[in-house]
Backbone as CSV, one residue per row, in Angstrom:
resi,resn,N_x,N_y,N_z,CA_x,CA_y,CA_z,C_x,C_y,C_z
1,MET,0.851,-1.181,0.000,0.000,0.000,0.000,0.891,1.237,0.000
2,PRO,0.605,2.229,-0.859,1.441,3.424,-0.896,1.306,4.230,0.388
3,ARG,2.375,4.883,0.731,2.362,5.708,1.931,1.567,6.979,1.659
4,ILE,0.736,7.373,2.607,-0.064,8.587,2.461,0.819,9.791,2.752
5,ARG,0.834,10.731,1.833,1.645,11.929,1.986,1.092,12.802,3.097
6,ARG,1.960,13.318,3.902,1.541,14.199,4.988,1.665,15.651,4.547
7,SER,0.926,16.493,5.235,1.004,17.915,4.935,2.300,18.480,5.480
8,PRO,2.711,19.619,4.958,3.842,20.289,5.575,3.476,20.646,7.013
9,PRO,4.444,20.723,7.892,4.099,21.050,9.282,3.367,22.378,9.373
10,PRO,2.303,22.429,10.163,1.595,23.694,10.339,2.447,24.643,11.172
11,SER,2.151,25.916,11.089,2.879,26.865,11.925,2.556,26.583,13.382
12,GLY,3.441,26.987,14.265,3.203,26.791,15.686,1.905,27.434,16.133
13,VAL,1.593,28.593,15.569,0.363,29.292,15.939,-0.841,28.452,15.514
14,ARG,-0.832,27.929,14.283,-1.971,27.152,13.799,-2.142,25.883,14.629
15,PHE,-1.064,25.205,14.931,-1.209,23.976,15.708,-1.697,24.307,17.109
16,ASN,-1.289,25.449,17.641,-1.796,25.856,18.950,-3.295,26.109,18.903
17,VAL,-3.798,26.588,17.781,-5.243,26.769,17.633,-5.934,25.414,17.631
18,ILE,-5.334,24.445,16.962,-5.888,23.089,16.980,-5.927,22.571,18.407
19,LEU,-4.820,22.752,19.136,-4.774,22.289,20.525,-5.803,23.011,21.390
20,SER,-5.928,24.318,21.203,-6.888,25.092,22.003,-8.318,24.631,21.745
21,GLY,-8.634,24.379,20.498,-9.983,23.941,20.157,-10.296,22.547,20.672
22,ALA,-9.254,21.781,20.936,-9.452,20.393,21.371,-9.717,20.272,22.862
23,GLY,-9.663,21.357,23.573,-9.951,21.251,25.007,-9.002,22.082,25.826
24,ASN,-8.089,21.419,26.516,-7.242,22.148,27.462,-5.979,22.745,26.851
25,GLY,-5.829,22.680,25.534,-4.705,23.324,24.876,-3.393,22.580,24.949
26,THR,-3.439,21.306,25.296,-2.210,20.519,25.391,-2.237,19.352,24.414
27,GLU,-1.044,18.876,24.091,-0.954,17.673,23.257,-1.639,16.502,23.949
28,GLN,-1.483,16.415,25.249,-2.102,15.331,26.003,-3.627,15.392,25.904
29,GLY,-4.194,16.607,25.965,-5.643,16.757,25.836,-6.150,16.323,24.474
30,LEU,-5.446,16.739,23.412,-5.836,16.340,22.061,-5.662,14.840,21.887
31,ALA,-4.576,14.300,22.416,-4.331,12.853,22.316,-5.471,12.063,22.957
32,GLY,-5.920,12.502,24.103,-7.020,11.816,24.777,-8.306,11.850,23.974
33,ARG,-8.619,13.006,23.412,-9.848,13.128,22.619,-9.763,12.372,21.310
34,ALA,-8.548,12.297,20.718,-8.378,11.596,19.445,-8.071,10.107,19.648
35,GLU,-7.904,9.707,20.902,-7.593,8.321,21.256,-6.309,7.833,20.582
36,VAL,-5.275,8.685,20.685,-3.938,8.338,20.207,-2.948,8.698,21.312
37,SER,-1.693,8.337,21.118,-0.680,8.681,22.111,-0.286,10.149,21.992
38,GLN,0.269,10.671,23.080,0.772,12.038,23.043,1.921,12.139,22.045
39,GLY,2.696,11.077,21.900,3.773,11.058,20.914,3.259,11.215,19.497
40,ALA,2.091,10.624,19.215,1.493,10.775,17.885,1.149,12.237,17.628
41,VAL,0.561,12.893,18.603,0.201,14.307,18.446,1.455,15.159,18.280
42,ASN,2.506,14.841,19.030,3.761,15.560,18.884,4.305,15.392,17.470
43,GLY,4.153,14.201,16.917,4.558,13.962,15.528,3.747,14.799,14.553
44,TRP,2.460,14.979,14.833,1.619,15.815,13.975,2.103,17.253,14.000
45,ARG,2.529,17.705,15.177,3.040,19.078,15.288,4.272,19.239,14.398
46,ARG,5.141,18.248,14.375,6.380,18.324,13.594,6.167,18.032,12.115
47,ASN,5.281,17.064,11.795,5.160,16.560,10.421,3.848,16.862,9.736
48,GLY,2.908,17.432,10.447,1.589,17.677,9.882,0.621,16.563,10.232
49,VAL,-0.652,16.876,10.219,-1.701,15.913,10.548,-1.867,14.938,9.385
50,PRO,-1.835,13.635,9.663,-2.001,12.670,8.576,-3.393,12.762,7.945
51,PHE,-3.433,12.457,6.655,-4.675,12.520,5.887,-5.827,11.808,6.586
52,ASP,-5.559,10.617,7.118,-6.642,9.815,7.694,-7.121,10.325,9.047
53,ARG,-6.524,11.392,9.568,-6.960,11.975,10.842,-7.548,13.374,10.695
54,VAL,-7.511,13.931,9.501,-7.920,15.330,9.308,-9.369,15.565,9.726
55,LEU,-10.288,14.749,9.260,-11.704,14.974,9.589,-11.949,14.854,11.089
56,GLN,-11.300,13.882,11.712,-11.455,13.700,13.160,-10.913,14.923,13.914
57,ILE,-9.739,15.393,13.539,-9.132,16.528,14.237,-9.934,17.804,13.987
58,ALA,-10.473,17.959,12.796,-11.329,19.117,12.518,-12.575,19.086,13.404
59,ALA,-13.172,17.912,13.551,-14.371,17.788,14.391,-14.049,18.058,15.863
60,ILE,-12.912,17.585,16.307,-12.523,17.771,17.712,-12.169,19.224,17.996
61,SER,-11.414,19.840,17.086,-10.848,21.162,17.361,-11.693,22.333,16.865
62,GLY,-12.554,22.082,15.874,-13.304,23.174,15.276,-12.508,23.941,14.228
63,VAL,-11.289,23.497,13.945,-10.464,24.136,12.904,-10.874,23.538,11.565
64,PRO,-11.179,24.370,10.559,-11.618,23.841,9.266,-10.557,22.956,8.611
65,VAL,-11.030,21.947,7.894,-10.117,20.996,7.247,-9.153,21.689,6.300
66,TRP,-9.595,22.754,5.611,-8.718,23.434,4.663,-7.600,24.194,5.363
67,GLU,-7.740,24.455,6.649,-6.642,25.066,7.395,-5.684,23.999,7.930
68,ILE,-6.206,22.811,8.199,-5.362,21.722,8.681,-4.557,21.126,7.542
69,ARG,-5.188,20.874,6.397,-4.525,20.277,5.227,-4.915,21.033,3.967
70,PRO,-4.372,22.237,3.757,-4.725,23.002,2.558,-4.303,22.314,1.267
71,ASP,-3.348,21.379,1.352,-2.923,20.673,0.143,-4.003,19.729,-0.365
72,ILE,-4.922,19.335,0.486,-5.999,18.423,0.095,-7.328,19.157,-0.030
73,TYR,-7.605,20.056,0.883,-8.925,20.674,0.962,-8.971,22.118,0.480
74,SER,-7.953,22.579,-0.258,-7.985,23.942,-0.798,-9.011,24.017,-1.924
75,HIS,-9.385,25.222,-2.280,-10.329,25.403,-3.384,-9.769,24.815,-4.673
76,GLU,-8.456,25.005,-4.895,-7.833,24.488,-6.110,-7.858,22.962,-6.135
77,ALA,-7.533,22.351,-5.001,-7.517,20.883,-4.941,-8.914,20.316,-5.153
78,LEU,-9.904,20.945,-4.537,-11.273,20.464,-4.692,-11.759,20.669,-6.126
79,ALA,-11.405,21.801,-6.730,-11.811,22.064,-8.122,-11.172,21.057,-9.059
80,THR,-9.906,20.733,-8.841,-9.210,19.746,-9.669,-9.863,18.376,-9.537
81,ALA,-10.166,17.984,-8.305,-10.801,16.682,-8.075,-12.185,16.634,-8.718
82,PHE,-12.941,17.713,-8.607,-14.275,17.754,-9.184,-14.202,17.687,-10.708
83,SER,-13.264,18.411,-11.288,-13.086,18.390,-12.738,-12.720,16.998,-13.226
84,ALA,-11.841,16.337,-12.520,-11.450,14.964,-12.887,-12.649,14.024,-12.774
85,HIS,-13.461,14.216,-11.756,-14.656,13.397,-11.566,-15.623,13.592,-12.740
86,LEU,-15.826,14.838,-13.156,-16.731,15.115,-14.271,-16.215,14.483,-15.570
87,LYS,-14.917,14.557,-15.804,-14.336,13.974,-17.013,-14.520,12.457,-17.033
88,GLN,-14.435,11.828,-15.859,-14.601,10.373,-15.759,-16.029,9.951,-16.054
89,HIS,-16.965,10.779,-15.687,-18.380,10.387,-15.764,-19.126,11.018,-16.944
90,ASN,-18.404,11.602,-17.861,-19.055,12.165,-19.053,-18.665,11.412,-20.285
């Protein structure tokens, strides 16, 4: 199975917003709500939130998905995906 590409690391300010929205503003708090280890959350801070966790983290933190992973959920990315979908089905 191919490895899922991660986003570039978010800025410290943006990740702090994710942490703040998740409850007590700590990696441990987010880890508890996401049911992962604190080490996993620390890895997200350094490497970006993995694709398969974006929707969960957005729901927990209230931070929009396009701010967590703009490489996947930007207007351009969505427009490209939609255009490809239309070409496939026409």
